N, C-alpha and C positions, 0 to 999 in steps of 0.2 A: 193344675194352676199354681199350687203352692210351691213346687220345686222351681218352677219358672220365676215366681216372684222373688224367691231367695237368691236366685242367681243373679237377678237384676240388681238386688241390694249390694251384693259382693262386688259387681262390677263398677257400681257408682262410688263405692268406698275406695276401690283401687285407683279410680281416675282422679280422685281429689288428693292433692298434696297432703303429705303427713302433717297433722296438727294435734296439739295436746288436747285442745278443747276451743270453744268459741271465744272465750275470754283471752287466751293465749294467742289465738289466730287474729283476733281484733288488734291486740297490741302489737302484734308482729307487723301488721299492715300500717298502723300508725307510725311505729318507729322507722320503718323502712322509708315512708313518705318524708318524715322529717330528715333523715339522712340526706335524701336527694336535695331537698331545699337548702339545707346548710351547705352541702358541697357545691352548690351552684354560687354561694356567696363566699366560698373559700373559708368557711368557719370549721376548719378541720378538728379543732378540739371538741366542738359539739358534735361532729360526725364520730369521732372516736368514742365519746360518751354513749352515743346512741348504739354504736355497734357492739359495745360491750354489754348494754342492756339487751340488745337483740340476741346476742350470742347465748346469754344466760337462759334465754328461753329454749335452747336446744335440750337443756337438762329436763325440760318439761315435755318434751316430745316434738317441739317445733323444729323444722329443718330450714336453714337459711339457704337462699339460692347463691349460685356462683357470683352473680353480679353484686349481691349484698357483701360478700366475703372481699371481693375486689375493691369495693368502695371503702370498706374498712381498712384494707391494706394501703389504699392510696392516702388515707387520713393518718395511718401510722408512719408512713414515709415522709409526710410533709412535717410531722412532729418530730422527726429524727429518730423515732424508735423503729430502726431497720430490723431488728430481731422479730418484733411483732409483725412488721410488714410481710417478712418472708413466711412466717407461720400462717397468716391469713391467706396468703397466695397459695400455699400448699393446701389449705382447706378448699380454696376455690377450685384448684386442679382436681381434687378428689370428687368434687361434685360435678364439674363440667369436662375435664380432661382437655382444656383449651391449650393448643401449642403456644399461643401468645403468652399465656401465664407461666408455661414452663420456661419460656424464654426469659421472662422477668425474674424467675428464681435463679436461673443460671447467670444472669447478669449481676444479681446481688452476690453470688458466691464467688464471682470472679473479681469483685471490686471491694469486697468487705471480708474482715476477719474477726473472729470471736475473741472478745477481751473479758477477762475477769479481773477487775481492779478494786483494790482496797486502800484506805488511807490509814497511814501509821503516823501517830504523833498528833500534836495539837492543830498545827497549821496544815491546811489542805492546799497543796500546790496545784497550780492550773495546768491543765492538759492542753498543750498548744501543738498544732501541726507545723512540722518543719517547713513544709511547702503547702500553704492554704489551699484546698481544693476550690474548684471553680463550680462544681455541680451543687445546686441548692440543698439537695437531699444530704449530701456528705457534709456540708457545713452544718445543717441542722442536726446530723448524727453526732457531730463533735460538741455541739452545745447541749445537746441532750444528755451526754455522758458526763459532762461538767456539772450540769444541773442534778443529776442523780448522785454524784459524788458529794455535791453540797448538801443535799437533802438526807442521804443515808450513809455517807462515807463509803459507798460501794457502787460499783457498776458492773453489771453482767449482761452484755449485749454485743452489738456489732458495731465496729468502727472501720472507717475507710482505711484500706491498706496504705501503709507508709510509715514514716518515722515521726515521732512525736517527742516534743521537748518537755521535760518535767524537772523543775528546779535546775539542779545542775547535771541532770542525766538525760538519757534518751531511752524511748521505748518504741520497739519496732513491731508493728502489726503485719502479719502475712496474710495475703488473700487466701480465703477458705481454709484458715488454720486457727489454732487457739493459743492464746497468750494468757498467762496468769502472772500478776505481778502486784507488788505493793508500792505505793507512792509514798515518799518521805520527804521531809523538808530539804533534804539535800540530793535527792535523785530518785532512782528507780531500784528496786530489789526484785529481781526475777525469781519467782518460785522455784526452788530446787536447784538454783545455780548458786555456787558459793561465790563469795567476793573474790575478785581477782587479787592475787598476792602482790604485795608491794615490792617492786624489784628495786634493789639497791644499784644504783649506777656507780661504777667504780670511778674514783677520783681521777681526773685527767692528769697526767704528770707534766708539770710545766717547769721549765728550767728557772731556778730561783736566782735572783740577782746576786746573792752571796757567793753562790757557786761560779757563776759567770765572772763576777769580779776577781774571785781568787784565781781562776784560770787565766784570766787576762793579765793580771798582775805577774803571775809567774812567767808567762810567756815574755812579757816586757822585761822582766829581770834577766831571763836567759839571753834575750837579744842584746841587752845591754852589756852583759858579761862577755858574750861572744865578741861584741864590738870592741870592748876594751882590750880583750886578749889580741884581737886582730891588730889594734893600733899599737899595742906594746911590741908585738912581733915585728911591725913594720919599722918602729923605731930602731929595733936591734939590727934589722936588715940594712938600715940606712948608714950604719957605721961601717965604713970601708975597711977598718982595721980589724973587723971580726973575723976570727980564723974559722977554719972548717969545723973544729971541735965545738966551737961556741955555736955554730949554726946548728949543729945536731943537738945541742942542749936546748937551744930555743925551741926547736921543732918538738922535741920531746915534752918540754915543759907546756907549750901550746896544746899539744894533742891531750895531754893529761888533764890539764885545766879545762879544756874545751868539752872533753868526754864528761868530767864531773859536772860542768855546767848544763850540758844537754840532759844527762841523767837526772839531775836535780829538777831541771825544768819540766821534764816528762812526768817525774813523780808529783810534782806540785800540781800540773794541769790534771792529772789522774784524780787527785784528791778533790780538786775543785769540781770535776764532773760527778764524782761520787756524791759530794755535798748537794749538788744541784738536783740530782736524782732522788736522793733520800729526803730532801726538805719537804 
């Protein structure tokens, strides 16, 4: 009879869920019931507090159910603490291996990225989404990050993937990736990335009025000189008494003076262009 009685005790012990003791078990039941009541009223802050107290019992031997972990994850999501939401879902999956829970974890990883942000300087710039999200949990996540930065000047958690505006800079969070950055009064400094060098843009060469005026004046002078020479030659040809030798002299004189005028005009125009370029 004694061996049979001992076997019965062992079977009964195994059939009962693992508990540290009657006190811990009673508290477990109480907190779990309160969590459900608070969740029914959307009092997620209270649900979150009770979950933390409930999870602390695991250190004393209590074991939470998958449903309790899922309820705690729902509270964390509503409060914007998406990193804690994912952690609680992973705990629930370890207990129950529910495909629906696995799908929730994949959904978070595809929509959120890990961010470690610190504040440098006195003033804490706001973290604003370039395109505000529509999903309530994503909006709550951004509010949670800003609250954390206000309270401790640091945030280490999950943010919706996308571009964020910080003072005069931008911060990009990739899905299922990690970004480490410091927020300053003037923008964002990405950890491990040197500031972009300042590029000196060459000054565009613009024709200066002085050069243009000089070249225009030279051209006008050359035109005037040529016109004067032409008129002088015309007067010479008008004289019917002019001999052939005179005609040769006039032509030679005209060609010489014309060449000098054109050469001088060309030199003056070149000087004007040089001045315009060098100014």
